[in-house]
C-alpha positions as CSV (number, residue, x, y, z in Angstrom):
1,M,7.7,106.0,204.5
2,T,6.5,105.9,207.9
3,G,8.9,107.7,210.4
4,T,11.0,106.8,213.6
5,T,12.5,107.8,216.6
6,A,15.1,106.5,218.1
7,E,16.1,107.0,222.0
8,T,20.1,107.4,222.2
9,R,22.8,106.9,225.2
10,P,25.2,109.6,226.4
11,D,27.8,108.0,223.9
12,G,25.4,108.9,221.4
13,R,24.8,105.3,220.1
14,P,21.2,104.6,219.6
15,T,19.2,102.4,221.8
16,A,16.4,101.0,219.5
17,I,14.7,102.4,216.5
18,T,10.7,102.5,217.1
19,P,8.2,103.2,214.2
20,L,6.3,106.1,215.2
21,D,2.9,104.1,214.0
22,E,4.3,100.8,215.5
23,T,1.3,98.5,216.7
24,G,1.2,96.4,219.8
25,P,3.2,93.3,219.8
26,G,0.0,91.5,220.2
27,D,-1.5,92.5,216.8
28,G,-1.1,90.5,213.6
29,V,0.4,87.7,215.0
30,V,-0.2,84.5,212.7
31,R,1.7,82.2,214.6
32,S,2.5,80.9,217.9
33,A,5.1,78.0,219.1
34,P,7.3,77.4,221.7
35,A,11.0,78.0,221.4
36,T,13.3,76.7,219.3
37,F,17.1,75.7,221.1
38,G,18.7,77.7,219.5
39,Q,16.1,80.7,219.7
40,R,16.2,79.9,223.4
41,A,20.0,79.8,223.5
42,Q,19.9,83.2,222.1
43,W,17.3,84.9,224.1
44,Y,18.9,84.0,227.3
45,E,22.5,85.0,226.1
46,Q,21.3,88.8,224.7
47,M,19.0,89.1,228.0
48,A,22.3,88.1,230.0
49,A,24.4,90.9,228.1
50,P,24.2,94.4,229.2
51,P,22.0,96.5,227.3
52,E,24.6,98.7,226.1
53,R,26.5,95.5,224.5
54,R,23.4,94.0,222.7
55,H,23.9,95.5,219.7
56,L,26.8,93.2,219.1
57,F,24.2,90.6,218.5
58,N,23.7,92.3,215.4
59,L,24.5,90.7,212.4
60,C,25.3,93.5,209.8
61,Q,26.1,93.9,206.1
62,W,25.9,96.1,203.1
63,W,24.5,95.1,199.7
64,K,25.6,96.9,196.7
65,P,23.5,96.3,193.7
66,A,25.3,95.1,190.3
67,A,24.1,98.6,189.1
68,P,22.2,101.7,191.0
69,A,18.9,100.5,191.2
70,E,15.1,102.2,191.4
71,E,14.0,102.9,195.0
72,P,10.6,100.8,194.5
73,A,12.2,97.7,193.0
74,V,14.7,97.8,195.8
75,R,11.9,97.7,198.4
76,A,10.0,95.1,196.6
77,A,12.9,92.8,196.8
78,L,13.6,93.8,200.7
79,A,9.3,93.1,201.6
80,E,9.7,89.7,199.5
81,L,12.6,88.9,201.5
82,V,10.9,89.3,204.6
83,R,7.4,88.1,203.4
84,R,9.2,84.3,202.4
85,H,10.9,84.2,205.6
86,E,9.2,83.8,208.8
87,G,12.5,83.9,210.9
88,L,12.5,87.5,209.8
89,R,9.1,88.3,211.6
90,T,9.6,86.4,214.5
91,T,9.5,88.1,218.2
92,L,10.2,86.2,221.4
93,V,8.3,86.7,224.6
94,D,8.4,84.9,227.5
95,D,5.0,84.2,228.3
96,A,4.3,82.3,231.5
97,A,1.0,81.3,230.7
98,A,2.0,79.3,227.4
99,G,5.3,77.8,229.7
100,G,7.9,79.8,229.3
101,L,9.7,81.5,225.7
102,V,7.3,81.4,222.9
103,Q,8.2,82.4,219.0
104,R,5.5,84.6,217.5
105,V,5.5,85.2,213.6
106,H,3.8,88.5,212.4
107,E,1.9,88.9,209.5
108,V,3.6,91.0,206.2
109,R,3.4,94.4,207.2
110,P,4.8,97.4,205.6
111,L,8.8,97.9,206.4
112,D,9.8,101.2,207.9
113,V,13.5,101.5,206.1
114,P,15.2,104.9,206.9
115,V,17.1,106.4,203.4
116,D,19.9,108.7,202.9
117,T,21.7,110.3,199.8
118,V,25.6,110.0,199.1
119,A,26.6,111.1,196.2
120,D,30.0,110.0,196.7
121,R,30.3,106.7,196.8
122,D,34.4,106.7,197.9
123,T,32.6,108.3,201.1
124,N,33.6,106.0,204.7
125,M,30.0,104.6,205.2
126,L,31.4,103.0,208.2
127,E,31.2,106.3,210.2
128,H,27.8,107.4,208.4
129,P,25.0,108.4,210.7
130,L,22.6,106.0,208.8
131,V,25.1,103.2,209.1
132,K,25.2,103.8,213.0
133,Q,21.5,104.1,213.3
134,V,20.7,101.1,211.2
135,S,23.3,99.1,212.8
136,G,24.7,100.0,216.5
137,A,21.0,100.0,217.6
138,S,19.8,97.0,219.5
139,F,16.8,95.0,219.0
140,D,13.7,94.3,221.6
141,L,13.5,90.8,220.6
142,S,9.9,90.9,222.2
143,R,8.6,93.8,220.3
144,D,10.9,94.5,217.3
145,L,11.2,92.3,214.1
146,P,15.0,91.1,213.8
147,V,15.7,92.9,210.9
148,R,16.6,96.2,209.8
149,F,17.4,98.0,206.7
150,G,18.3,101.2,205.1
151,L,18.8,102.5,201.5
152,V,21.6,104.9,200.5
153,R,20.8,106.6,196.9
154,D,22.9,108.7,194.4
155,G,22.5,111.8,193.4
156,D,20.2,111.0,190.8
157,G,17.9,108.8,193.4
158,L,19.2,105.5,192.4
159,V,19.9,103.2,195.4
160,W,23.7,101.7,195.5
161,L,24.1,100.8,199.1
162,V,21.6,98.6,201.1
163,L,22.2,97.8,204.7
164,C,21.2,94.6,206.6
165,V,20.7,93.8,209.7
166,V,19.9,90.7,211.1
167,N,19.5,89.8,215.1
168,H,21.5,86.4,215.8
169,S,18.4,85.0,217.4
170,A,16.7,84.5,213.7
171,S,19.9,84.2,211.6
172,D,23.5,83.5,211.5
173,A,26.4,84.3,209.1
174,F,26.0,81.7,206.4
175,A,22.4,82.0,206.7
176,H,22.9,86.2,206.6
177,A,25.1,85.2,203.3
178,L,22.3,83.4,201.5
179,L,19.9,86.2,201.9
180,R,22.1,88.4,200.4
181,S,22.4,86.5,197.3
182,E,18.3,86.0,197.5
183,F,18.4,89.9,197.8
184,H,20.0,89.7,194.2
185,Q,18.1,87.2,192.9
186,L,15.2,89.2,193.4
187,L,16.5,92.3,192.3
188,A,17.6,91.0,188.8
189,A,14.3,89.6,188.0
190,P,10.7,91.0,187.7
191,P,8.4,90.4,190.2
192,R,6.3,88.0,187.9
193,E,9.4,85.7,187.8
194,W,10.0,85.2,191.5
195,R,10.5,81.7,192.4
196,Q,11.3,79.9,195.2
197,D,13.0,76.5,195.4
198,E,10.8,74.3,197.6
199,R,13.5,71.6,198.2
200,R,16.2,74.3,199.8
201,A,15.9,75.3,203.3
202,Q,15.2,78.9,204.7
203,P,18.3,80.4,205.2
204,C,16.5,82.3,208.6
205,D,16.4,78.9,210.0
206,I,16.8,79.3,213.7
207,A,12.6,79.5,213.8
208,A,11.9,76.1,213.8
209,S,7.9,77.0,212.6
210,E,9.0,78.6,209.3
211,N,7.2,77.0,206.7
212,S,8.4,76.2,203.2
213,P,6.1,77.0,200.5
214,S,5.6,73.1,200.2
215,G,4.3,73.3,203.8
216,R,6.7,72.0,205.5
217,R,8.5,73.6,208.4
218,R,11.7,74.0,208.9
219,H,12.4,71.0,211.9
220,Q,10.6,68.6,209.3
221,R,13.0,69.5,206.5
222,T,16.3,69.0,209.0
223,L,15.0,66.0,210.3
224,A,14.6,64.3,206.9
225,Y,18.1,65.9,205.9
226,L,19.5,63.7,208.9
227,R,17.7,60.6,208.3
228,A,19.0,60.5,204.6
229,K,22.6,61.2,206.0
230,Y,22.2,58.6,208.9
231,L,21.0,55.7,206.6
232,E,24.4,56.7,204.4
233,V,26.4,55.8,207.6
234,P,27.3,52.1,207.1
235,A,25.8,50.0,209.5
236,S,27.7,48.9,212.9
237,P,27.6,44.9,213.0
238,H,28.4,44.9,216.9
239,V,29.1,47.5,219.5
240,P,32.5,46.9,221.4
241,A,32.4,46.4,225.1
242,G,32.5,49.3,227.1
243,A,31.2,51.6,223.9
244,E,28.7,54.4,224.8
245,G,25.9,54.3,222.2
246,M,26.0,56.1,219.0
247,T,29.1,57.7,220.1
248,G,31.1,55.0,220.4
249,K,33.0,56.4,223.7
250,R,35.2,53.8,225.5
251,P,38.9,53.6,226.8
252,R,41.2,53.7,224.2
253,T,45.0,54.4,223.7
254,M,45.3,57.8,221.8
255,V,47.9,59.9,220.4
256,R,47.4,63.9,220.0
257,V,49.1,65.0,217.1
258,D,49.5,69.4,216.0
259,L,50.0,70.8,212.8
260,Y,51.1,74.7,212.6
261,S,51.5,75.5,209.3
262,T,52.2,78.8,207.6
263,A,52.0,77.6,204.7
264,L,49.0,76.1,204.4
265,R,47.6,79.6,205.7
266,T,48.8,81.0,202.7
267,A,47.2,78.3,200.2
268,S,44.0,78.5,201.7
269,R,43.7,82.7,201.0
270,W,44.5,81.6,197.4
271,L,42.0,78.3,197.2
272,R,39.4,80.3,198.9
273,H,39.2,82.9,196.0
274,A,40.5,80.2,192.9
275,E,38.3,77.1,193.8
276,R,35.9,78.4,196.2
277,V,37.0,76.3,198.9
278,S,36.7,76.9,202.9
279,L,39.7,76.0,205.1
280,G,37.5,73.2,206.7
281,A,36.9,71.6,203.2
282,L,40.5,71.9,202.8
283,V,41.6,70.0,205.9
284,L,38.9,67.2,205.8
285,A,38.4,66.4,202.3
286,P,42.3,64.8,201.9
287,F,42.6,63.7,205.4
288,C,38.9,61.9,204.9
289,S,40.5,60.3,201.5
290,L,43.7,59.5,203.3
291,F,41.6,57.4,205.9
292,A,39.5,55.7,203.1
293,A,42.6,54.4,201.6
294,H,44.1,53.0,204.7
295,T,40.9,51.6,206.2
296,G,39.4,50.6,202.5
297,Q,36.2,52.3,203.6
298,E,34.8,54.4,201.2
299,R,31.6,56.2,203.1
300,I,33.9,58.1,206.2
301,P,30.8,59.3,208.4
302,F,31.6,62.7,210.4
303,K,30.0,64.5,213.3
304,V,30.4,68.3,212.8
305,M,30.8,71.0,214.7
306,V,30.6,74.2,211.7
307,T,30.8,77.4,213.5
308,N,29.7,80.6,212.0
309,R,31.9,82.8,209.7
310,F,32.5,86.3,210.2
311,E,31.2,88.0,207.0
312,P,32.7,91.5,205.8
313,G,30.1,94.1,206.7
314,T,28.8,97.5,208.5
315,G,29.0,96.2,212.1
316,S,30.9,93.3,214.0
317,S,29.3,89.7,215.1
318,L,29.8,88.9,218.8
319,A,29.7,85.6,218.9
320,C,30.4,82.0,217.3
321,M,27.4,79.7,217.7
322,C,28.3,75.8,217.4
323,Q,25.8,73.8,215.8
324,P,26.3,69.2,215.8
325,G,25.4,68.4,212.3
326,L,26.5,65.2,210.2
327,T,27.9,64.5,207.0
328,V,29.2,61.3,205.1
329,L,31.8,61.7,202.9
330,H,31.9,59.7,200.1
331,T,35.9,58.8,198.7
332,A,37.2,58.2,194.9
333,R,40.7,57.7,194.6
334,T,40.4,58.7,191.0
335,E,39.4,62.5,191.5
336,T,41.5,64.9,192.8
337,V,41.6,66.7,195.8
338,M,40.4,69.8,195.1
339,E,37.4,67.6,193.4
340,A,37.1,66.3,196.8
341,A,37.6,69.5,198.6
342,R,34.3,70.8,196.8
343,R,32.2,67.9,196.9
344,C,33.3,68.2,200.7
345,Q,32.8,72.1,200.5
346,H,29.1,71.0,199.6
347,D,28.4,68.9,202.3
348,L,29.8,71.0,205.1
349,L,27.6,74.0,203.9
350,K,24.5,71.3,204.0
351,A,25.5,70.0,207.5
352,Y,25.8,73.7,208.6
353,H,22.5,74.8,207.0
354,H,20.8,71.6,209.2
355,G,22.5,72.4,212.0
356,K,20.0,73.4,214.5
357,Y,17.3,71.3,215.5
358,D,15.7,69.9,218.4
359,I,17.8,67.2,220.3
360,T,14.6,65.3,221.6
361,S,13.4,64.9,217.8
362,V,16.7,64.1,216.5
363,E,17.3,61.1,219.6
364,R,14.1,60.1,218.4
365,L,14.5,60.2,214.7
366,F,18.0,58.2,215.3
367,A,16.4,55.5,217.4
368,E,13.5,54.9,214.5
369,A,16.1,54.9,211.8
370,A,18.0,52.0,213.8
371,A,15.4,50.0,214.0
372,E,15.1,50.0,210.3
373,H,18.7,50.2,209.6
374,G,20.7,48.7,212.0
375,P,22.8,50.8,214.7
376,V,25.8,53.2,213.6
377,R,28.4,54.6,215.8
378,L,29.3,58.0,215.1
379,E,32.7,58.1,216.5
380,R,34.4,61.1,214.2
381,L,33.9,64.6,215.0
382,F,34.9,67.4,212.9
383,D,35.3,71.5,214.0
384,C,36.7,74.1,212.2
385,L,36.9,77.8,213.2
386,D,38.2,80.2,210.6
387,K,37.8,83.4,212.8
388,Q,40.8,85.1,210.6
389,P,40.5,84.0,207.3
390,G,42.1,87.0,206.0
391,A,41.8,89.0,202.7
392,V,42.3,86.6,199.3
393,L,45.4,86.9,197.3
394,D,45.6,88.3,193.5
395,A,47.7,85.7,192.3
396,A,48.7,82.0,193.1
397,P,51.7,82.2,195.4
398,T,55.1,80.8,193.9
399,R,57.5,77.5,195.4
400,A,59.9,80.2,196.2
401,E,56.8,82.1,198.2
402,L,56.0,79.1,199.6
403,E,58.5,77.0,200.6
404,P,60.5,79.3,203.0
405,L,56.9,79.0,205.1
406,G,57.2,77.6,208.3
407,S,55.5,74.2,209.2
408,D,55.8,71.5,212.3
409,V,54.3,68.7,213.5
410,T,54.4,66.9,216.9
411,C,53.0,64.1,218.3
412,S,52.3,63.3,222.0
413,E,53.4,60.0,223.4
414,P,50.2,57.6,223.6
415,F,47.9,57.9,226.3
416,Q,44.8,56.6,227.8
417,A,41.6,58.4,227.6
418,H,37.6,57.7,227.6
419,G,36.6,59.0,224.4
420,T,35.4,58.8,220.9
421,E,37.2,57.4,217.9
422,Q,39.0,60.5,216.4
423,T,38.9,64.4,216.7
424,L,40.2,66.6,213.8
425,R,39.7,70.2,215.1
426,V,41.1,73.0,212.6
427,R,42.2,76.7,214.0
428,G,43.0,79.5,211.3
429,R,44.9,82.0,212.7
430,G,46.2,85.5,211.3
431,S,49.5,84.3,210.3
432,D,48.7,80.2,210.5
433,V,46.4,77.2,210.8
434,W,46.5,75.2,214.1
435,V,45.2,71.6,212.8
436,T,45.0,69.0,215.8
437,L,44.4,65.4,215.6
438,L,43.4,62.9,218.4
439,T,43.3,59.6,217.0
440,D,43.0,56.1,218.7
441,I,46.2,54.2,217.4
442,E,44.3,51.3,216.6
443,V,42.4,52.7,214.1
444,L,45.3,55.1,212.9
445,P,49.0,54.3,214.3
446,A,51.1,57.5,215.3
447,E,53.4,57.9,212.3
448,L,50.4,57.4,209.7
449,A,48.3,60.2,212.0
450,R,51.4,62.4,211.6
451,Q,51.7,61.9,207.7
452,S,47.8,62.6,207.2
453,L,48.4,66.1,208.6
454,R,51.5,66.5,206.7
455,A,49.6,65.5,203.3
456,V,47.0,67.9,204.2
457,E,49.1,70.6,204.2
458,A,51.3,69.0,200.8
459,A,47.9,68.9,199.2
460,A,46.8,72.7,199.6
461,V,50.3,73.4,198.3
462,R,50.8,71.4,195.4
463,S,47.3,72.8,194.7
464,C,48.9,76.0,194.6
465,L,52.0,75.4,192.4
466,G,50.1,73.3,189.8
467,R,47.4,70.6,189.0
468,P,46.1,69.3,192.0
469,P,47.3,65.6,193.0
470,S,44.7,62.9,192.7
471,V,43.8,61.3,195.8
472,A,45.7,58.1,195.0
473,D,48.8,59.9,194.2
474,L,48.4,61.8,197.8
475,A,48.0,58.5,199.8
476,A,50.7,56.8,197.7
477,D,53.3,59.3,198.2
478,F,52.6,59.3,202.1
479,G,52.7,55.9,202.6
480,F,48.9,55.2,202.8
481,T,47.7,51.8,201.3
482,T,44.8,49.5,202.5
483,G,45.9,47.4,205.6
484,A,49.2,49.7,205.9
């Protein structure tokens, strides 16, 4: 293993970790390309931050193998992660001769991984020097590969904890979770059995030049996904007078409905564990089902702003980057609300995973798809941010625990606004969930808008107390029928 040096600040925090045998940044570059939108956004944001705060752009986790593992096997799995994901081998350089910020993908090279021995697994690792060394040092985006690992061995020399730190320019919280899953899969199988799903987009997806084994680059996979989603949206036979393009913005009569629910917060913490359903899916799925029951539509398209989730780990992530995507929810009255939520969860994760793209390429793709498929209007926006999801519950909450919890719905008077048809926003807070619905009353009347949020809350609560209600039963209970 090569050695490292670490410069420190007066407060003892390392500023950088530099391998002693580091070669120049130009050595071993296998590909260069203009930086993507996501890379540029992160680079500018990090360069604008004070140097002493740039470590806050580190996404930090620790991974515990299912059983203590031999160090060579762990190192091989980590090396394979870096080999297969070009985003983990990409530096960002401001090159005036090349016209601005460029990304440079480097060849695979040996990893420099610091190691320490901690025999007592009850040790508070958050305060351990190795954790501070790995997670607390900022990255020099022009020189450092944007990933860093650390290993913790037990008294027998077996690795029982792996530290993983990735700079936000190369990954995000969702991708970081996928890396963790992939690491465990690699560690559980011998190298001769390692396989990579060519159809799945790579986790480290900010780098648009990243290739899959099939040779398709990240942005190509994204555009193919978005094109397929666009073709699922029902074609619009005509655009109303005054509507702006595919967003459908125009003068409308709107109402705003707000739900503040402690019961939904409590229910979401149980269902996240029991059903593997996020707060966003828990709200969006029943809402779409009710809207479908009201309008008779079977496919409900949404522009989505899916925001980074905060993963437990060895450090903190500074910011939430929102990426716009596209999802089309297919509704079925025979399924339960939890079946709908699990399907919605899958759709949201896909939308999130394909959310970073070059907007110019997407606009061109939509124009080409419109010429083939017909124009569509994406008039609904869904936005969810759950920064305080809290710990999962050990047992399902009882009726006696849920019924006393506070819940309040408010509805504004109708007002005139220039906007899209609907916006559904969800904010998960420590003690409650705040859901806001802005809707055109010609599309969803005010009373049904109020009922839709009450029904969202009821769907989650009923799913905790017993068998989840069916979509049809939920719609009937809250007065949603076709043409209501």
